[in-house]
NUVEXRO-982956 format. One record per residue (C-alpha): residue in one letter; x, y, z. Coordinates in nm, 2 decimals, always signed. Layout:
+------+--------+--------+--------+
: rest :     xx :     yy :     zz :
+------+--------+--------+--------+
:    a :      X :      Y :      Z :
...
+------+--------+--------+--------+
END
This chain:
+------+--------+--------+--------+
: rest :     xx :     yy :     zz :
+------+--------+--------+--------+
:    m :  -1.81 :  +0.64 :  -7.96 :
:    n :  -1.58 :  +0.33 :  -7.94 :
:    n :  -1.29 :  +0.18 :  -8.13 :
:    l :  -1.17 :  +0.53 :  -8.23 :
:    k :  -0.89 :  +0.62 :  -8.45 :
:    i :  -0.79 :  +0.97 :  -8.36 :
:    l :  -0.57 :  +1.22 :  -8.54 :
:    v :  -0.42 :  +1.47 :  -8.30 :
:    t :  -0.24 :  +1.75 :  -8.49 :
:    g :  +0.03 :  +1.94 :  -8.31 :
:    g :  +0.07 :  +1.65 :  -8.07 :
:    a :  +0.44 :  +1.72 :  -8.00 :
:    g :  +0.36 :  +2.06 :  -7.86 :
:    f :  +0.27 :  +2.16 :  -7.51 :
:    i :  -0.10 :  +2.10 :  -7.49 :
:    g :  -0.12 :  +1.85 :  -7.77 :
:    s :  +0.14 :  +1.62 :  -7.61 :
:    h :  -0.06 :  +1.60 :  -7.29 :
:    f :  -0.38 :  +1.53 :  -7.49 :
:    v :  -0.20 :  +1.25 :  -7.67 :
:    k :  -0.11 :  +1.08 :  -7.34 :
:    l :  -0.46 :  +1.12 :  -7.22 :
:    a :  -0.62 :  +0.98 :  -7.53 :
:    l :  -0.39 :  +0.67 :  -7.52 :
:    k :  -0.53 :  +0.58 :  -7.18 :
:    k :  -0.89 :  +0.57 :  -7.30 :
:    s :  -1.03 :  +0.22 :  -7.36 :
:    e :  -1.25 :  +0.34 :  -7.64 :
:    v :  -0.94 :  +0.45 :  -7.84 :
:    r :  -0.77 :  +0.20 :  -8.07 :
:    q :  -0.51 :  +0.43 :  -8.22 :
:    v :  -0.37 :  +0.78 :  -8.18 :
:    i :  -0.19 :  +0.94 :  -8.48 :
:    n :  +0.02 :  +1.24 :  -8.39 :
:    l :  +0.09 :  +1.46 :  -8.68 :
:    d :  +0.33 :  +1.74 :  -8.60 :
:    k :  +0.56 :  +1.96 :  -8.81 :
:    l :  +0.82 :  +1.97 :  -8.53 :
:    t :  +0.88 :  +2.34 :  -8.54 :
:    y :  +1.09 :  +2.50 :  -8.27 :
:    a :  +0.81 :  +2.44 :  -8.01 :
:    g :  +0.76 :  +2.07 :  -8.09 :
:    n :  +0.97 :  +1.84 :  -7.88 :
:    p :  +0.97 :  +1.47 :  -7.94 :
:    a :  +1.13 :  +1.41 :  -7.60 :
:    t :  +0.80 :  +1.51 :  -7.44 :
:    l :  +0.64 :  +1.20 :  -7.59 :
:    k :  +0.92 :  +0.95 :  -7.52 :
:    p :  +0.71 :  +0.77 :  -7.25 :
:    v :  +0.46 :  +0.66 :  -7.52 :
:    e :  +0.68 :  +0.60 :  -7.82 :
:    e :  +0.65 :  +0.22 :  -7.78 :
:    d :  +0.28 :  +0.22 :  -7.71 :
:    p :  +0.13 :  +0.00 :  -7.99 :
:    k :  -0.17 :  +0.24 :  -8.01 :
:    y :  +0.06 :  +0.53 :  -8.09 :
:    q :  +0.19 :  +0.65 :  -8.43 :
:    f :  +0.39 :  +0.96 :  -8.51 :
:    i :  +0.39 :  +1.13 :  -8.85 :
:    k :  +0.61 :  +1.43 :  -8.91 :
:    g :  +0.43 :  +1.68 :  -9.14 :
:    d :  +0.25 :  +2.00 :  -9.19 :
:    i :  -0.13 :  +2.04 :  -9.17 :
:    a :  -0.11 :  +2.28 :  -9.46 :
:    d :  +0.03 :  +2.00 :  -9.68 :
:    a :  -0.29 :  +1.88 :  -9.86 :
:    s :  -0.12 :  +1.58 : -10.02 :
:    l :  +0.01 :  +1.45 :  -9.69 :
:    i :  -0.32 :  +1.51 :  -9.51 :
:    d :  -0.51 :  +1.32 :  -9.79 :
:    t :  -0.27 :  +1.03 :  -9.75 :
:    v :  -0.34 :  +1.02 :  -9.37 :
:    f :  -0.72 :  +1.03 :  -9.42 :
:    k :  -0.72 :  +0.76 :  -9.68 :
:    n :  -0.64 :  +0.51 :  -9.41 :
:    g :  -0.94 :  +0.61 :  -9.21 :
:    i :  -0.98 :  +0.87 :  -8.93 :
:    d :  -1.27 :  +0.88 :  -8.69 :
:    m :  -1.19 :  +1.20 :  -8.51 :
:    v :  -0.96 :  +1.50 :  -8.54 :
:    v :  -0.84 :  +1.72 :  -8.25 :
:    n :  -0.66 :  +2.02 :  -8.40 :
:    f :  -0.40 :  +2.16 :  -8.16 :
:    a :  -0.16 :  +2.24 :  -8.45 :
:    a :  -0.09 :  +2.62 :  -8.45 :
:    e :  +0.16 :  +2.89 :  -8.42 :
:    t :  +0.08 :  +3.03 :  -8.08 :
:    h :  +0.31 :  +3.29 :  -7.94 :
:    v :  +0.18 :  +3.65 :  -7.96 :
:    d :  +0.53 :  +3.81 :  -7.96 :
:    r :  +0.64 :  +3.60 :  -8.26 :
:    s :  +0.33 :  +3.68 :  -8.45 :
:    i :  +0.41 :  +4.05 :  -8.40 :
:    q :  +0.75 :  +4.00 :  -8.55 :
:    e :  +0.63 :  +3.78 :  -8.84 :
:    a :  +0.27 :  +3.69 :  -8.91 :
:    g :  +0.31 :  +3.48 :  -9.22 :
:    d :  +0.35 :  +3.14 :  -9.05 :
:    f :  +0.05 :  +3.21 :  -8.83 :
:    i :  -0.17 :  +3.27 :  -9.13 :
:    k :  -0.05 :  +2.96 :  -9.30 :
:    t :  -0.09 :  +2.72 :  -9.01 :
:    d :  -0.38 :  +2.87 :  -8.81 :
:    i :  -0.60 :  +2.94 :  -9.11 :
:    q :  -0.48 :  +2.76 :  -9.43 :
:    g :  -0.39 :  +2.45 :  -9.23 :
:    v :  -0.73 :  +2.44 :  -9.07 :
:    w :  -0.89 :  +2.47 :  -9.41 :
:    v :  -0.68 :  +2.17 :  -9.54 :
:    l :  -0.79 :  +1.96 :  -9.25 :
:    l :  -1.16 :  +2.06 :  -9.28 :
:    e :  -1.16 :  +1.97 :  -9.65 :
:    a :  -1.01 :  +1.63 :  -9.58 :
:    c :  -1.27 :  +1.57 :  -9.31 :
:    r :  -1.55 :  +1.67 :  -9.56 :
:    r :  -1.42 :  +1.44 :  -9.83 :
:    y :  -1.37 :  +1.13 :  -9.61 :
:    g :  -1.62 :  +1.19 :  -9.33 :
:    i :  -1.55 :  +1.19 :  -8.96 :
:    k :  -1.74 :  +1.16 :  -8.64 :
:    k :  -1.60 :  +1.47 :  -8.47 :
:    f :  -1.37 :  +1.77 :  -8.54 :
:    i :  -1.25 :  +1.96 :  -8.24 :
:    q :  -1.09 :  +2.30 :  -8.33 :
:    i :  -0.88 :  +2.43 :  -8.04 :
:    s :  -0.91 :  +2.80 :  -8.03 :
:    t :  -0.83 :  +3.06 :  -7.76 :
:    d :  -0.99 :  +3.31 :  -7.53 :
:    e :  -0.77 :  +3.57 :  -7.70 :
:    v :  -1.01 :  +3.58 :  -8.00 :
:    y :  -1.25 :  +3.80 :  -7.79 :
:    g :  -0.99 :  +4.07 :  -7.72 :
:    s :  -0.97 :  +4.26 :  -7.40 :
:    i :  -1.26 :  +4.32 :  -7.15 :
:    a :  -1.25 :  +4.57 :  -6.87 :
:    e :  -1.52 :  +4.42 :  -6.65 :
:    g :  -1.73 :  +4.10 :  -6.66 :
:    s :  -1.66 :  +3.80 :  -6.88 :
:    f :  -1.71 :  +3.70 :  -7.25 :
:    t :  -1.97 :  +3.44 :  -7.33 :
:    e :  -1.94 :  +3.23 :  -7.64 :
:    t :  -2.18 :  +3.46 :  -7.83 :
:    a :  -1.97 :  +3.77 :  -7.78 :
:    p :  -1.82 :  +3.94 :  -8.09 :
:    l :  -1.47 :  +3.84 :  -8.18 :
:    m :  -1.22 :  +4.14 :  -8.16 :
:    p :  -0.87 :  +3.99 :  -8.18 :
:    s :  -0.59 :  +4.24 :  -8.12 :
:    n :  -0.28 :  +4.08 :  -8.26 :
:    p :  -0.19 :  +3.86 :  -8.56 :
:    y :  -0.19 :  +3.54 :  -8.35 :
:    s :  -0.54 :  +3.59 :  -8.21 :
:    a :  -0.66 :  +3.71 :  -8.55 :
:    s :  -0.53 :  +3.40 :  -8.71 :
:    k :  -0.69 :  +3.18 :  -8.45 :
:    a :  -1.02 :  +3.36 :  -8.49 :
:    g :  -1.00 :  +3.29 :  -8.86 :
:    g :  -0.95 :  +2.91 :  -8.81 :
:    d :  -1.22 :  +2.92 :  -8.54 :
:    r :  -1.49 :  +3.06 :  -8.76 :
:    l :  -1.37 :  +2.86 :  -9.07 :
:    a :  -1.44 :  +2.54 :  -8.87 :
:    y :  -1.78 :  +2.67 :  -8.77 :
:    s :  -1.86 :  +2.75 :  -9.13 :
:    y :  -1.80 :  +2.38 :  -9.22 :
:    w :  -2.07 :  +2.29 :  -8.97 :
:    k :  -2.31 :  +2.55 :  -9.10 :
:    t :  -2.25 :  +2.48 :  -9.47 :
:    y :  -2.16 :  +2.11 :  -9.49 :
:    q :  -2.30 :  +1.98 :  -9.15 :
:    l :  -1.94 :  +1.86 :  -9.06 :
:    p :  -1.96 :  +1.76 :  -8.69 :
:    v :  -1.75 :  +2.05 :  -8.55 :
:    v :  -1.70 :  +2.17 :  -8.19 :
:    v :  -1.49 :  +2.48 :  -8.12 :
:    t :  -1.31 :  +2.53 :  -7.78 :
:    r :  -1.17 :  +2.86 :  -7.65 :
:    c :  -0.95 :  +2.82 :  -7.35 :
:    s :  -0.77 :  +3.06 :  -7.12 :
:    n :  -0.40 :  +3.05 :  -7.04 :
:    n :  -0.25 :  +2.71 :  -6.99 :
:    y :  +0.04 :  +2.62 :  -6.76 :
:    g :  +0.21 :  +2.29 :  -6.66 :
:    p :  +0.51 :  +2.07 :  -6.74 :
:    y :  +0.67 :  +2.06 :  -7.08 :
:    q :  +0.57 :  +2.42 :  -7.18 :
:    y :  +0.82 :  +2.59 :  -7.42 :
:    p :  +1.00 :  +2.86 :  -7.22 :
:    e :  +0.89 :  +3.15 :  -7.43 :
:    k :  +0.56 :  +3.16 :  -7.23 :
:    l :  +0.54 :  +3.36 :  -6.90 :
:    i :  +0.55 :  +3.08 :  -6.64 :
:    p :  +0.82 :  +2.86 :  -6.79 :
:    l :  +1.03 :  +3.16 :  -6.89 :
:    f :  +1.02 :  +3.31 :  -6.55 :
:    v :  +1.08 :  +2.99 :  -6.36 :
:    t :  +1.37 :  +2.89 :  -6.57 :
:    n :  +1.52 :  +3.24 :  -6.56 :
:    a :  +1.49 :  +3.23 :  -6.18 :
:    l :  +1.67 :  +2.89 :  -6.17 :
:    e :  +1.94 :  +3.05 :  -6.39 :
:    n :  +1.96 :  +3.36 :  -6.16 :
:    k :  +1.85 :  +3.58 :  -6.45 :
:    k :  +1.61 :  +3.87 :  -6.44 :
:    l :  +1.25 :  +3.82 :  -6.52 :
:    p :  +1.14 :  +4.05 :  -6.81 :
:    l :  +0.79 :  +4.17 :  -6.72 :
:    y :  +0.60 :  +4.37 :  -6.98 :
:    g :  +0.49 :  +4.72 :  -6.88 :
:    d :  +0.35 :  +4.77 :  -6.54 :
:    g :  +0.27 :  +4.40 :  -6.50 :
:    l :  -0.10 :  +4.47 :  -6.43 :
:    n :  -0.24 :  +4.28 :  -6.74 :
:    r :  -0.48 :  +4.02 :  -6.61 :
:    r :  -0.51 :  +3.66 :  -6.72 :
:    d :  -0.70 :  +3.35 :  -6.62 :
:    w :  -0.50 :  +3.03 :  -6.57 :
:    i :  -0.59 :  +2.67 :  -6.61 :
:    h :  -0.37 :  +2.36 :  -6.57 :
:    v :  -0.30 :  +2.19 :  -6.90 :
:    l :  -0.43 :  +1.85 :  -6.77 :
:    d :  -0.76 :  +2.02 :  -6.68 :
:    h :  -0.78 :  +2.17 :  -7.03 :
:    c :  -0.71 :  +1.83 :  -7.19 :
:    e :  -0.98 :  +1.66 :  -6.98 :
:    a :  -1.23 :  +1.93 :  -7.08 :
:    v :  -1.15 :  +1.87 :  -7.45 :
:    w :  -1.19 :  +1.50 :  -7.41 :
:    f :  -1.52 :  +1.56 :  -7.23 :
:    l :  -1.64 :  +1.77 :  -7.53 :
:    t :  -1.55 :  +1.49 :  -7.77 :
:    e :  -1.83 :  +1.30 :  -7.60 :
:    k :  -2.07 :  +1.57 :  -7.47 :
:    g :  -2.01 :  +1.87 :  -7.70 :
:    e :  -2.29 :  +1.96 :  -7.93 :
:    n :  -2.20 :  +1.99 :  -8.30 :
:    g :  -2.19 :  +2.34 :  -8.42 :
:    e :  -2.13 :  +2.48 :  -8.07 :
:    t :  -1.84 :  +2.67 :  -7.91 :
:    y :  -1.73 :  +2.62 :  -7.55 :
:    n :  -1.52 :  +2.84 :  -7.33 :
:    i :  -1.28 :  +2.65 :  -7.10 :
:    a :  -1.17 :  +2.86 :  -6.80 :
:    g :  -0.97 :  +2.79 :  -6.49 :
:    r :  -1.13 :  +3.07 :  -6.29 :
:    n :  -0.79 :  +3.17 :  -6.16 :
:    e :  -0.76 :  +3.53 :  -6.26 :
:    l :  -0.46 :  +3.74 :  -6.15 :
:    t :  -0.22 :  +4.00 :  -6.27 :
:    n :  +0.11 :  +3.91 :  -6.43 :
:    l :  +0.28 :  +4.10 :  -6.15 :
:    v :  +0.11 :  +3.89 :  -5.88 :
:    l :  +0.20 :  +3.57 :  -6.07 :
:    t :  +0.56 :  +3.68 :  -6.11 :
:    r :  +0.59 :  +3.74 :  -5.73 :
:    m :  +0.44 :  +3.40 :  -5.66 :
:    i :  +0.72 :  +3.24 :  -5.87 :
:    l :  +0.98 :  +3.45 :  -5.69 :
:    d :  +0.84 :  +3.36 :  -5.35 :
:    e :  +0.85 :  +2.99 :  -5.43 :
:    f :  +1.23 :  +3.02 :  -5.48 :
:    n :  +1.28 :  +3.27 :  -5.20 :
:    l :  +1.40 :  +3.54 :  -5.45 :
:    d :  +1.38 :  +3.91 :  -5.41 :
:    p :  +1.13 :  +4.12 :  -5.62 :
:    s :  +1.45 :  +4.31 :  -5.75 :
:    m :  +1.48 :  +4.01 :  -5.99 :
:    i :  +1.19 :  +4.16 :  -6.19 :
:    q :  +1.31 :  +4.36 :  -6.49 :
:    p :  +1.04 :  +4.59 :  -6.64 :
:    v :  +1.06 :  +4.59 :  -7.02 :
:    k :  +0.88 :  +4.79 :  -7.29 :
:    d :  +0.53 :  +4.67 :  -7.32 :
:    r :  +0.41 :  +4.45 :  -7.61 :
:    p :  +0.24 :  +4.64 :  -7.90 :
:    g :  -0.14 :  +4.61 :  -7.87 :
:    h :  -0.11 :  +4.43 :  -7.53 :
:    d :  -0.46 :  +4.33 :  -7.42 :
:    r :  -0.52 :  +4.44 :  -7.06 :
:    r :  -0.76 :  +4.17 :  -6.94 :
:    y :  -0.89 :  +3.84 :  -7.07 :
:    a :  -1.19 :  +3.68 :  -6.90 :
:    i :  -1.43 :  +3.42 :  -7.02 :
:    d :  -1.76 :  +3.27 :  -6.89 :
:    d :  -1.75 :  +2.89 :  -6.90 :
:    s :  -2.10 :  +2.83 :  -6.76 :
:    r :  -2.21 :  +2.65 :  -7.08 :
:    l :  -1.94 :  +2.38 :  -7.04 :
:    r :  -1.99 :  +2.35 :  -6.66 :
:    k :  -2.36 :  +2.30 :  -6.71 :
:    l :  -2.28 :  +1.99 :  -6.91 :
:    g :  -2.11 :  +1.85 :  -6.60 :
:    w :  -1.74 :  +1.93 :  -6.64 :
:    t :  -1.54 :  +2.09 :  -6.36 :
:    s :  -1.17 :  +2.17 :  -6.32 :
:    q :  -0.98 :  +1.95 :  -6.07 :
:    i :  -0.64 :  +2.11 :  -6.00 :
:    p :  -0.63 :  +2.41 :  -5.76 :
:    f :  -0.41 :  +2.68 :  -5.90 :
:    e :  -0.17 :  +2.72 :  -5.61 :
:    k :  -0.11 :  +2.34 :  -5.59 :
:    g :  -0.07 :  +2.31 :  -5.97 :
:    l :  +0.17 :  +2.61 :  -5.99 :
:    k :  +0.39 :  +2.47 :  -5.71 :
:    e :  +0.40 :  +2.13 :  -5.88 :
:    t :  +0.48 :  +2.30 :  -6.21 :
:    l :  +0.77 :  +2.50 :  -6.07 :
:    q :  +0.91 :  +2.19 :  -5.90 :
:    w :  +0.89 :  +2.00 :  -6.23 :
:    y :  +1.11 :  +2.27 :  -6.41 :
:    k :  +1.35 :  +2.26 :  -6.11 :
:    e :  +1.38 :  +1.88 :  -6.14 :
:    n :  +1.39 :  +1.86 :  -6.53 :
:    t :  +1.66 :  +2.09 :  -6.63 :
:    a :  +1.77 :  +1.83 :  -6.89 :
:    w :  +1.45 :  +1.90 :  -7.08 :
:    w :  +1.46 :  +2.28 :  -7.09 :
:    e :  +1.82 :  +2.38 :  -7.08 :
:    p :  +1.90 :  +2.26 :  -7.43 :
:    i :  +1.60 :  +2.46 :  -7.55 :
:    k :  +1.71 :  +2.79 :  -7.39 :
:    h :  +2.06 :  +2.76 :  -7.55 :
:    g :  +1.94 :  +2.68 :  -7.90 :
:    e :  +1.71 :  +2.89 :  -8.13 :
:    f :  +1.55 :  +3.04 :  -7.82 :
:    k :  +1.86 :  +3.23 :  -7.72 :
:    q :  +1.86 :  +3.44 :  -8.04 :
:    y :  +1.48 :  +3.50 :  -8.01 :
:    y :  +1.52 :  +3.60 :  -7.65 :
:    q :  +1.79 :  +3.86 :  -7.72 :
:    q :  +1.59 :  +4.00 :  -8.01 :
:    q :  +1.27 :  +4.02 :  -7.79 :
:    y :  +1.41 :  +4.15 :  -7.46 :
:    g :  +1.76 :  +4.28 :  -7.54 :
:    a :  +2.05 :  +4.25 :  -7.30 :
:    i :  +1.89 :  +4.12 :  -6.97 :
:    s :  +2.13 :  +3.96 :  -6.73 :
+------+--------+--------+--------+
END
């Protein structure tokens, strides 16, 4: 596909902003429209380097706003990549309403616009969390979905809703389910940026439970490359797992962060475990890799570079941690020094 006009929703967020930058570099792309509601996790500063790019346009708005979405589509859209979502499990446990609105209703609004106006591809960004926990082995794309919290349940709803529009209306839909992302510009409610910024501030690292929950990690740039690969190679109506193949416990990861800054394990502060905390996520990404995609960034190298980025870019994250985040943090973890 050439001369593409792409709508990227949630493009001011962590993964979406990296994808926007990637798409703008592609010769086959003539325009990238970034539609973002700019909730607490959306940061325009992340996209400052591309603000003047003639191929780039930003629109502030909500994907659940049907009137706005209709206006955007009237001007012609070739492809939609839907990153827009409420994404943090802890916040979904506190209040699920926003997750249902954005992750399900918002997806429906986008799909309806795509059906009315016609598009070449719709990429629904889902998550490995829709499968739930697995003690041994790995989930393939055909495994039953067993989400364990309001966030993953809302993502499962949007995931299957997108598929239904392929099955019912032959809308050219591809669904992706990725494991945990890490990298620069990630909002510091997530484990890696929270722990590295706490370490830089000489604050304790609040680790849930015994710390033995296991996750697979992939660099955000590898994830974005995989999504772009699937805009070209993904078969309509299919779902693709995207894995980093870097599985480790939260405790091991926490110690890696502390080691990088020569800090003692006494900096770890065990806190009450999250309700319904899945023990282990693991996905089989053989379907994607058989198409020819491979990840490029080794985990230890990517992690070191990410930690260094947060060390060098305090001007990006310090204002975040002293704004809305501070109230959330105290509510979530209590008085941690």
